[in-house]
Structures are given as structure tokens and as C-alpha cells.
N, C-alpha and C positions, 0 to 999 in steps of 0.2 A: 451772587446770584439774585438777591434783591434788585439791585440795579439793572440786572436782564431781565428780571420779571417786570419791573415801572416801566422800563423803555418798550417794552413789548404791549404793555397795557395802553403804555402813552400812542404808540401807533397805530392800535386795535380803534382807541376812539376817538384819532384825529380822521381813520379812515371811514368810520363809522358815521359823524356828525358831517363830514364832506361827501358823503355817497347820499345822505339825507337832505343835504342843502341842494345837492344837483335833482334830486325828485321834485326838486320846487319851481314850478316854472314863474317867471314875470312876466312882465307884459311883452318886453323884448326879447325873452329866449322863447315863447311859443313860435314853432316852426308856421313859417305865414303860407297858408296853402297855394297861393297862387303864384309861387315861385315853381309849381311843377306845370302851370300852365293854367291859359285861362277858363278852362273847364273843371278846375279842382277849387271845392267849397268845403272840404273834410280835413280838421285839422287833428293829426292821431296818432302823436309821437308815442305814447308808450302801449302800444298797440292793444287798447283795450277792445277796438272792434275788429274783427276779422277783416279779411282781404275784400271779399266778395260784398260783405256790408258796406265798406266805403265806396267800393266802385259803384253800385245801385244807390247807394245816397249822393254820391257825384252827378249822375245820368238824373237823376229826380232834380236834386236842385238845379241843374243844367237848363232842364225842362222849364221849371218856374223862370229862369231869367229868359229864356229864349221867348217866352211866352207873353208873360208879363211885366216884364223889365224889372222886378223885385228881386234883391239879391239876399240870400239866406245863406248863412254860414255856423256851421258845427264845430264846437272844439271840445276834445272829450282829454282830459288829463288826470291823473291820478292827483295830483295836488298842486298849489301855488302858493307864491308869497304875498302875505296880509293875513287880512282874519275877515275880510268880507268880500263874499263873492259877486256882488250887486257893484263896487266899487273896481273891482280886480276887471269883470266882463264890461261894463261901462269904459273903462279906458281903452281897454283892447279895440274894442268896438270902435272909438274915435281914433286911435293909432291906425289900424285900418283902413277906415272910413268905407263900412259898409254901406251898400245903397248908391244910387245914384243920385249926385250933388245937387242936383235939381229939385228932385222930387224926394229926397231922401226917407227910399223905402227899405231902408236893411233892415234884417232881424238876424241877430245872433243867440244862437243856445249854446250855454258856456257848461260843461260838466265837467266839477271835480268829484271822482270814486272815491278817495278816500276820505274824502267829508262828506261824502254824500249828499252834494248839491246839486240843485239846476238852477239855471238864471237865461230865462230870457232877455233880450236888450231890442227895443226895438225903434227905428229914427224917427222922424218926427212926423213922416206922411206915413208909417206904416202904423203908428198910434190909433188913425182913422180906419185906418184898414180892420186890423185886429185889436180889438181893443184890450187891456190890459187883464182884464177880466176874464175873458175867452183864453189867453194865451195861460192865465193860471190853470184853466180848466184842461186846456190841453195837456199840462203836466201831470196833473192830478187823475187824467183819463187812460193816458195812453205811456207817460213816461214810470211813475211811479211804480205802479203796479210790477211794471216789469223788471225794472230797475231791483225793487226789492227781492228779487228772484235769482237776481243776476244776469238778466237777460239785455243787457244794453244794445244788443241788436235788433231785436224785435223791437224793442220799446223805440228807438230812432227811426227804425224803417217805418211802422205806423204812425209818430207823430209828424213824421215829414210827409208821407202821403196825404194824412188831412190837411195839413196845412196848405200842401199843392193843390190841392181839389180845393180848399177856400179861395186860394189865390188867383185860380183860373178860371172860378166859375164868375158869370157877369153882372152877378149879383152877391157882390162877397158878405155884405151884411145880412141880406136876408138869407143866404147859404148857412151863416153861422148860428142863426135862431131857428132855424128849420133843426139842424143836426145837434147843438147844444142849447136849448132854452134857457132863458133865464134861470136863475136860481130862485126857488122857492121864496118869497118873502119870507122874515123872522116872522112878525106879526101876521100871521096866514093861519087859516083852519087847519089849510092845506099842508101845514109845517108840523108831522106826526111827534117832530122833539118837544114842541111847545106845546102842543094838545098832551102828549101825555104826561109834560111836567105840571102844567097847569091840573090836570084830573090828583096826580100825586098830592101836590097842593091841598085842594078840596078834599080829597080823603084823610091827608093824615090832618089837616087843621079841623075836622070832624072829631075825628077820634082824640085829640088835643082836647078838646072843650067837653069832649063827652069825658073823657079822666078828670079833668078837672072839678067837674062837676061832682063826678062821684066820692073822690077825697072828700069835697065840701060835705057832702053829705054824710059821710062815714065819720066825718070830725064835728058833726053837729053835736053841741052840748060839749064840747071842749075849748080850750082857749085858744087853742092854735091856728094860726091862719096861715093859708097857702096863696102865693103869689102867682098871678097870672103869666106873670114874663121872664123868671129868673129859670125856667127850665130852657126858654129859649136862648137864652144867653150864653146859658151851658153848653146846651148843644151845639152854637154856631162856635164855641170856643175848642167843644173836641173836634168838631168837623177843619176848623182850621190848624188842628195840631196835627191831625190824619193829611192833611192834604201837605205841612210841611215836610214829613218825614217821607208820604208817599212818593214826592218826585225823586227822592234817591233810588226808593225801590224801582219805580218807572225807570229810571236811567239804566239801571242794570238789564231789565227784565228785556226793553225794548231798544230797537237802534235809535228811534226818534219820538221824545216825550213829545211832541206835537201830536201825536199820532192819537193819542190818552185824552188831552185837554181842546176838545172837537165840539163844535155846537151839538153834533147829532149824538154825545154821550151826555147831553143835560140834564135827560132824567134818570139816570145812573148818579149823577151827583146829587141830585135834587133828592133821591128815597135817600142816599147815605145822609143828608142833612136833616131830615125830615125824620129820620130813624132815630139820628141821634137826639131830636128835640124830644121826641116823644117818650124816648128811653128816658132820658132826665126827668121828664115829668112823672114817668111810672116810679122813679127810685125815689124821686123825694115825696109820693104820696105815699109811699112804705115806708120811708124812713120817719115822715109825719105821724102815720097811725101808731108807729111803733114806740115816739115820744110822747104821744098822747094817751096811752094808755095805761095806768100802774097795774092793773090788774091782768094776769096773763091770759087767763079765760075769756075775757072781754074782747084781750089784745087778740087773741087764736079766733075769733070770731069776726071781727073787724078783718082782720088779713084774710080770711077764708073767703066773706063776702067780696073784698076788694079784688081776689084773683079771679075769683067767678065773673065779675061784673066787666073786668080789663083783662080776661082771657083773649078775643079777637086779637086786638091792639098789640097785646105782649106777641102774638106771632108774627107779626109782620114786623117788629123791632126787633131783630136777632141780640142787641145788646140786653134789652130788658130779659131775655129768659135767666140771663143773673140774676135778676131777681125774682125770678118764679122759681131760681132752685135754692136760693136762700129761704124762700118762706116753705117751701115744702119741706126742705131741711128741718125749720123752726117745726113745724107740725109733728113731721115723726120722731124729732129727739123725744118732744113732751105729749105723745100720744099715751103715755099710763099718768100723766101728771094729774089729772083731775080725776081720777080713781081713788077711793076713799080707803083709810088704812084696812078698815074690814067688810067684808061685803053682808054686812047684818040691816044696812039701812038706818041706822042710828048715829051716822057721821055726817056733818054739816060743814062744807066747806065757807071759810071765811071770805068775801070778797074783797081785794085790797084796793079798790078805788073808792073805797070811803074813808071816811075822816082820818087824818094822821094819826086822831088820838086811840083809833082801835091797836095802831101799831105797840104804840106803849101799853097796853092794855094785855097784850100775848107774848110780846118780845120785851128782853133785858135790855140793857144797855150794849152788854158785847154783841148780843145778836142784833140791834137795831144799826151797831157801828158796822155789823159784816155787811149788810144792807147797804148804808149810805156809801161803801167805798164799793160796792158792787162784787164782792167775792163771792158773796152767794145769794141765794133769793129763798125764803121762806113760804111755801104752802101752809096756813092753818087750818086744821079742822078739828072741830067741838063735837063732842060725843052728846048727843041730845038728852040721851039719859042720863049719865053719870054725870055729866059737865067738863070729863076728863077733855083737855088741849094735848094737841099733837100737833107737831112741830116738823115738817119734811125738809129738807135742804134742799136746792137745786141750782144748776148755772151758776156752779163751781167754777171760780176762775183758776186758771192755772199762775197766774201771778202772783197767787198767795197760798199760804198753809197752815196748819194748824199752831198756832203759838204754843210751845211746852211750858209756858207759865203761866196764861190764864185761858187757855186750852180752844178760845176761840179762832173762827179762818180768819185770823186778820194779820198775818205774821206776809210780810211783803218780802219779797226773794228778791237776793241778787242788786241790793241798791249799793251805791260807789259814793266817796266822797274823796276831796281832795286835804290830805294832811299836809303837804308841803305841796307849795307850787312849782313846777317845772321853771327852771330860767334859762339864759343863754349858755350859762358858763356850768351847770349842775340839772341832772335831773332831778323830778319831783317823786313826790309817794304819795300813794292812796290807799285806800281800806274797800273789801268789799265783805259785803255784809246784810244780814237778813234783821229788819226791825218790825216790830209788832205797833200798828194805828191804833191799838187799844191801850194794851198798859205799857206801850215803852220799852219790850222786853230788848235788849240788844245781842245778836248771835254774830259773832265773829267769825268770819271766814277766810282770809287772807289779806295780806300787803301785797299792793303790786306796783309798779316803778310807772313813773312818767316818763316820758323818752323826752329828754334837753330838746330846749326850742332850735330851732335852726335857722339862720339867717339866710335869707332868700337872695339870690344875685341875678340881676337882671342885665344882658348888654343887648346893646342895637347895632343892627347892622344894616347897611346898605347894599342895595342891588342895583345896577344901572341896565337898561333895557333900551337899544339902540335898534332904529328901523332903517332900513336903506331903501332909496327912490330908484325908480326905472325909468328909464327913457320912453316917451310917448311916440316918441318918432317911428315912421315904420322903414324896414328894412332897407337898403339901397338897392338890394341886389332885384329889385323885381322887374326884370327883364321881361318875363315869361307872360305876367299878367298881371292886372290887379282890381281892384275894385273900386267903386264908380267915385268914390269920395265924399259919402254920405256920412251925417253924424246925428247923436242921438243926445237929447237932454233926460236921460235914465227912463224912458218907459220900459215899460214890459212886468214881467213876472217872475219869480221863484219860488223854490222850497226844498225838502229835504225829504229822503226815504228811507 
């Protein structure tokens, strides 16, 4: 049974790969349209175009040939052998000799449906009649929009009609300029993409400088210094990371990634980059303020001012909404922090930004240890009448717990240490425990096994890849007709849809 299944699988794979190979045309296997007659200019072996479209195209191109002498050929296939539509189309052009030999006025339009590629190849003489830039615009204006909808017939009919109109015009170049004016220069006020990008740079630069000056103002009197440029490099780094991963996302969302990375989308990319840079500046400002103020009430006031000053820039950079959320959450969490223990008007809060000697005055060594390891933070209140001191703990960390020995909040949870290291021959042993950073009280939890080390093995393999050549000679059975023997040096244009 296994042997029968293996044979069936082998036959299936053989048929599959053979069918796939047959679906790819080489230069020599593309059907030569002139074999059907001198008035045929379209090769449509996979029937991508319907019969009426092929007939209409042949009539249009026959009209071009008879009135202007230019030879235009269209080849539409599902797939082809090779990796480059340019190399394939150029070889096909020269193999068939499209265009008159004396004037080299041939033009080939090659279309590979499965790869979503089109390629114009023009003869030496045709390059001066329809320059490459115009061929590119013809493709983008007539082919790409219809091809994206799967309407290959209409796209080719309209593109061919436009080419016919141009080639039959008494003044071809002037006609091209009238119907397809030159693209707007990049460095021009008429270039909306550039103008919008410049506007964004001016706007965000102003907000960046403004935010920096606000941060410097709020940190006045502290030792904290803020760099002008660090946020810029951080923002650029974020943009590069986003660009790297977005390539894979766009590859799934869009059929052609080139649709995304175009100059017309420059303002959008500029907005994202500048938004990242401004967000990094706001994040750095928030963190610098937190690091610079020891007293929580002073810190809250500084953060409140900071939020008010940079609220508008925050709205323009969505990433900064995260900072806004953190600030608002901190304020909400500490909304009752600065309320006295009793509402009798006799309690005075001690500002913690003063000399560290005050901490020793009101806090014992265990409490100072709690604050140094940031397991909690005390608010100190003094009764002005009785001189009574009250300590209220805030900001308890989940990494610590109360020590059963010294009763300070200094018991560090879930620490681990290696008792016996693992080797390649045996597993190791470790201990999980809690330990007080104040009195060093040790609280055993459990022993655990450290997995034995494993030797990694790597092997190398090589794979070969071969490519086959194809003859560039034309078919010997061209008795019914032929092109004029023209040639091309590679002029033309192409694209994807």
C-alpha cells in the first residue's frame, strides 16, 4: 500500500511540475503572430484577451503600420522563463526583429499576467518618437488601473488607441506634450507632496523646539540636562524599525509594494517620522522631570505644567498619548496623597526635596532602606501643635513584601540561585527563595532542576540551481509574414500593477 501511494505521489508531482514548466514560455516558444499572416501583431497564447479584443488590436496596429510604417507588437502570456521581464522582452524584440530595419521604429508591449508585470521595449528609432518617460506614463495611465481590476482587454485597447493617435500625429512630440504634459519637477511649488512635507517639517520643528524649551524651563534649578538631538536619533531609529516590519505587512496587504513607496506619499512618511521624533522628545521630557524631582508633590506640579504646555503637540503625535496616559494615571493614583491625616489644620507636610539629613531625622534605617530600594515611599506629616510625626506609605512595589523578621517592606520575592551548575552529563540544581535586603533574613521556597546542557549540532547542505538558455533565432516557418528586421538597445519602460 505504501509503495502504491509513493508511486501515485511521484506521478502527481511529476505532472504538477511538468505542467508548471509548460506554463512558462521561453523566447523561442512564444507563438509568433506573423505565422498567421502579415496583418497579425498580437500573440495571445493563454487566451487572456478575448477574440474580439485581439481582432480590434490587430486592426489598430495594422492601421499604424500602413500609415506610419511603425511596427507595434503585443505579447500577453501568463508566465515566462527567467527572472527579468526586461531581459526577456528585449531578447524577444530582437529575436523577432520588430520594426523596419532601416529606421528601427519597432515597439513591443510584453505582459506577464501571473507576475503582474508589463514592459515596453522600443527600437532605436522609436526612442526619439515616444521617449521612455512617456511610455512609463502610458503604462501608469492606461494599463495599470484596468489591469488591477482584471480588465486586460480595455486597458490594451485604450493604450493602443493612444499610441495610434500619437504615432499618426503630424507632430508626435508636440502631441505628447499636449496630452501628457511633463511631470511636475520635484523641487517646485506646484509639487503638493513636497510643499506638504515642508509644511510638516516646519510645524513639527517649531513644536520640537517649543517642547525642548518647556522642558528646560521646568528643570530649571535641577542638575538635569536635556540633549537637543537624542530624541531625533531615537525617532529615526523607531522609523527605521517600522519601515523594516511594514515591508512584510504591505507585502500581504498590497499586490504591489511599490504602490506604497511613492513620492506622492512622502508627506505621510514625513508625518510618521516627525511624529516619532516629537514623541521621543515628549517621552524624554516626562522621564527627565520624574528623575529630577525627589518630592512627589513638586513632581506632580511639574508634570501638570508639562502636560498643559505640550498638550497640543501631544495631540499631533499619537505615540505621545501613551505619555499622557501615564501622567494622568499617576495623578489619579496620588489624588489623595497630599491630604493631611486629619482635617484639623494642624498637620504640615514635609517637602522631600530638601536636604537628605531630614530623611534621617524622620526615618529610621529600615525605612530609609525601604526608600532606597524603592519598595515604598513615605509621606511625612508633622503636627504643628503636638510635634507628633506620622509616616504614610505610598508606592508599594509588588517585587517586595513585609519581612517576617524585621517587619520592614524589604523582603525581595522569588529570587533564585544556582547550587549546582548543569553540565553535558548531568542536570543542575537551583533554589528559589525570598530574602530581606535589610536584615538578610532567608526564606526558602523550593529546589528546582536545571536542565542538562545539550550539544548543538549543525550540518551544511548545498543546493544547486541551473538555468537554461533559449535560442534567440526566430522560427523558420514565417512564410505568412514577418516583422521588418528592427532591433533595440533596451529603450522603453515597465512597471507592475
